[in-house]
C-alpha positions in Angstrom: 100.9 111.5 152.7 99.1 114.3 150.9 103.0 115.1 149.5 103.2 111.2 148.0 99.7 111.2 146.9 100.3 115.2 145.3 104.0 113.7 143.4 102.4 110.3 142.2 99.4 112.5 140.4 102.3 114.3 139.0 103.8 111.3 137.7 101.0 109.8 136.2 100.1 113.1 134.3 104.0 113.4 133.1 103.4 109.4 131.9 100.1 109.9 130.6 101.0 113.0 128.8 103.9 111.3 127.3 102.0 108.4 125.7 99.2 110.9 124.3 101.9 112.6 122.5 103.6 109.4 121.1 99.9 108.1 120.0 99.7 111.5 118.1 102.8 111.4 116.2 102.5 107.9 115.8 98.7 107.9 113.8 99.1 111.6 112.5 99.8 109.9 109.2 97.3 107.3 109.5 94.9 109.2 110.1 96.2 112.1 107.4 96.4 109.3 104.9 92.5 108.5 105.5 91.7 112.3 105.9 93.6 112.4 102.7 91.8 109.1 100.3 88.9 110.5 100.7 89.4 114.1 99.8 88.2 115.9 96.0 90.5 117.6 94.3 88.4 121.2 95.8 89.5 119.8 98.8 92.6 119.7 98.0 92.6 122.9 96.4 90.6 124.6 99.6 93.5 125.9 102.1 90.5 125.6 104.8 89.3 122.0 104.2 92.7 119.5 106.5 91.1 116.6 108.4 87.7 116.4 107.5 86.6 116.7 103.5 83.5 119.1 103.3 82.4 116.8 100.5 84.0 113.1 100.8 84.3 110.9 97.6 84.8 107.2 96.6 86.8 108.0 93.2 89.7 107.1 95.0 89.7 104.1 96.8 87.7 103.0 93.3 90.1 104.5 91.4 93.4 102.8 93.9 91.0 99.7 93.4 91.4 99.7 89.5 95.2 100.7 89.6 96.5 97.7 91.9 94.1 95.2 90.5 92.6 94.3 93.8 89.5 92.4 92.9 89.7 89.3 90.5 88.8 89.9 86.0 86.6 86.8 85.5 87.7 86.8 81.8 85.3 84.1 80.1 88.0 81.1 78.1 89.8 80.9 81.3 90.7 78.5 84.1 89.0 79.4 87.7 92.3 80.0 89.0 94.3 82.3 86.0 91.0 84.3 86.8 91.7 84.5 91.0 95.1 85.1 90.4 94.8 88.0 88.2 93.3 89.7 91.9 96.5 91.2 93.3 94.7 90.5 97.0 94.1 87.0 96.5 97.6 86.2 95.3 99.3 88.6 98.5 96.7 86.4 101.1 97.7 82.7 99.4 101.6 84.4 100.0 101.2 85.0 103.4 98.9 83.1 105.2 100.4 79.6 103.9 103.9 80.7 104.0 103.1 82.1 107.9 101.4 79.0 109.2 103.7 77.0 107.7 106.7 79.0 109.6 104.8 78.8 112.8 105.1 75.1 113.1 108.6 74.1 111.0 110.8 76.7 112.3 109.2 75.4 116.0 110.4 72.0 114.7 114.2 73.5 114.3 114.0 76.5 117.3 113.7 72.7 119.2 116.3 70.6 117.9 118.8 74.0 118.4 117.7 74.4 121.9 116.7 71.3 123.9 119.0 68.8 122.0 122.6 68.3 121.5 123.8 66.9 117.7 127.7 66.8 115.9 128.1 70.9 114.3 125.7 72.3 116.5 127.0 75.4 117.2 128.6 75.8 113.3 125.3 75.0 111.9 123.7 78.4 114.2 126.4 79.9 112.7 124.9 78.8 109.5 121.8 79.5 110.3 122.5 82.9 111.8 124.0 83.5 108.3 120.8 82.9 106.7 119.1 86.3 108.4 122.3 87.8 108.1 122.9 87.9 104.1 121.0 90.1 101.9 118.6 88.8 98.9 120.1 90.7 96.7 122.7 89.2 96.9 122.0 85.7 95.9 118.8 86.5 93.8 120.0 84.9 91.0 120.5 81.2 92.1 116.8 81.2 93.9 115.4 82.3 90.7 116.8 79.8 88.4 115.7 77.5 91.5 112.9 78.0 91.9 112.3 77.8 87.9 114.4 74.6 88.0 111.4 73.5 90.3 108.6 75.3 88.7 107.9 77.3 91.3 107.5 81.0 89.2 104.2 82.0 89.3 103.4 80.2 92.4 103.2 80.8 95.8 105.2 77.5 96.4 108.5 79.5 96.1 107.4 80.9 99.5 106.0 77.9 101.2 108.8 75.4 100.0 112.0 76.6 102.3 109.4 77.1 104.8 108.3 74.2 105.4 112.1 74.0 105.9 112.5 75.8 108.7 113.4 78.8 106.8 111.3 80.9 104.8 111.4 84.6 104.8 113.4 84.8 107.8 113.1 82.1 108.9 117.0 81.3 110.4 115.4 84.7 113.2 112.1 83.1 113.6 114.0 79.5 114.4 116.1 81.6 117.8 112.8 83.1 118.7 111.6 79.7 119.6 115.2 78.8 120.6 115.1 81.0 123.3 111.6 80.3 124.6 112.4 76.5 124.7 116.0 77.5 126.5 113.5 77.9 129.4 111.0 75.4 129.9 112.3 73.1 132.7 113.4 70.0 131.8 111.7 68.5 134.0 108.4 68.1 131.9 110.3 66.7 129.2 111.6 64.0 131.2 108.3 63.2 133.6 107.4 62.3 130.4 109.7 60.1 128.9 109.7 58.3 131.7 105.4 57.6 131.4 106.7 56.0 128.4 106.3 59.0 125.5 108.0 59.3 122.5 110.7 62.6 121.9 107.7 63.6 118.7 105.1 62.7 121.1 106.9 65.1 124.1 107.2 67.8 121.5 103.5 67.7 120.2 102.0 67.1 123.1 104.2 69.0 125.8 106.0 71.5 124.8 105.1 73.2 121.7 101.8 74.4 123.1 103.7 76.0 126.0 105.2 77.9 123.0 102.0 79.8 122.0 103.5 83.6 123.4 106.5 82.6 120.5 103.6 80.9 118.3 102.3 84.7 117.8 104.7 87.2 117.6 106.7 84.9 114.9 103.3 84.5 112.7 102.3 88.0 113.2 105.9 88.8 112.2 105.8 86.4 109.0 102.5 87.6 108.3 104.0 91.2 108.0 107.3 90.7 106.4 105.3 88.9 103.0 102.9 90.7 102.7 105.2 93.2 102.5 107.9 91.6 100.6 108.5 93.4 97.2 111.7 92.4 96.6 111.7 88.0 95.9 107.7 88.9 95.0 108.9 90.7 92.2 111.3 88.3 91.3 109.1 84.9 91.1 106.3 87.0 90.8 106.5 87.5 86.5 102.9 87.4 85.8 101.1 87.6 88.4 101.7 90.8 91.1 101.4 90.8 95.2 99.4 94.0 96.5 102.9 95.1 97.5 104.7 94.6 94.0 101.0 96.7 92.5 101.3 99.2 94.7 103.2 101.0 92.8 101.4 101.3 90.1 99.2 104.2 91.6 103.2 106.1 92.2 104.0 106.3 88.4 101.9 109.8 87.4 103.0 112.4 85.3 104.6 114.7 87.3 102.1 117.0 86.8 99.2 115.3 88.3 101.0 113.8 91.3 99.3 116.4 93.0 96.1 116.2 92.3 96.0 112.4 92.3 97.8 112.6 95.6 94.3 111.1 97.4 94.3 108.1 94.6 98.3 107.8 96.1 97.1 107.9 100.0 93.9 105.1 99.2 96.5 103.2 97.7 98.3 102.8 100.9 95.3 102.7 102.7 93.7 100.0 101.4 97.1 98.0 101.1 97.7 98.4 105.0 93.9 98.2 106.5 94.5 94.1 106.2 97.2 93.7 108.5 95.4 96.5 110.6 92.9 94.7 111.3 94.8 91.1 112.0 96.8 93.9 114.2 93.4 95.2 115.8 92.3 91.0 116.9 95.6 90.4 117.5 97.2 93.1 119.6 96.5 91.8 122.8 98.2 88.8 122.6 101.0 90.2 120.6 101.7 92.0 123.6 101.3 89.5 125.9 103.8 87.4 123.9 107.0 90.0 123.0 107.1 90.3 127.2 107.3 86.2 127.8 108.9 85.8 124.7 112.2 83.8 125.8 111.2 84.0 129.2 109.5 81.4 131.0 108.7 81.1 134.7 
């Protein structure tokens, strides 16, 4: 018995040791970013100052705020919308959150159709759906820009929201497949019982099937939110007069070569401001996200 206890304690110690090592490896870049964001010039040139700044300063954060245009410029003579769209944070939020919410529902409808229904050319359409995720947007950006220009969606979040309404959008094909795999595991007896009770197919989906897909919803929403937040290529094409945080962050990195070392804290501060909203969302949702990752596509 003592032998088994010692063996178990050793295994637990090894697992904890490995977890600590991996946690340090993953957190070290973030901690370094936070530390450097609050360092003054004196701390940078002082070799004895490594992690904790001796004279913390907000100068780097203020510089990054100005360069990234996070705060709106309320200029006289301009409308409220024009003033708000001068804020890259406002544009990013208006692009990422509505698009993620729309994809959460629209991709579920498409996933339900592929996972539970039979219709002509289903396999062919499924292959085409997979191709929408495989084909890089860099190869089709010209027709995408032309189409959005014809629809009047340039410099408008509808450039991302409108495709999401039809179960597509940014990486929409992957989200449809996630839902499809999840819905396939739900027992068909639930639908059959509801149909026998007189429920319509639409009621079955809205009231029974869709509420069961909460694990898939969390995964789709968080993935969609992060990918829209980090998108630089398409936002750089669709937004010609306004900018998002993802595109504006490059303005802080455009520095003379001789100033790279002295302004490195400002670059780190811009990165910290960029990832902070997503980190906050994940801190509140990580419990649900972890459970959803484990359950997505597996329903007992």
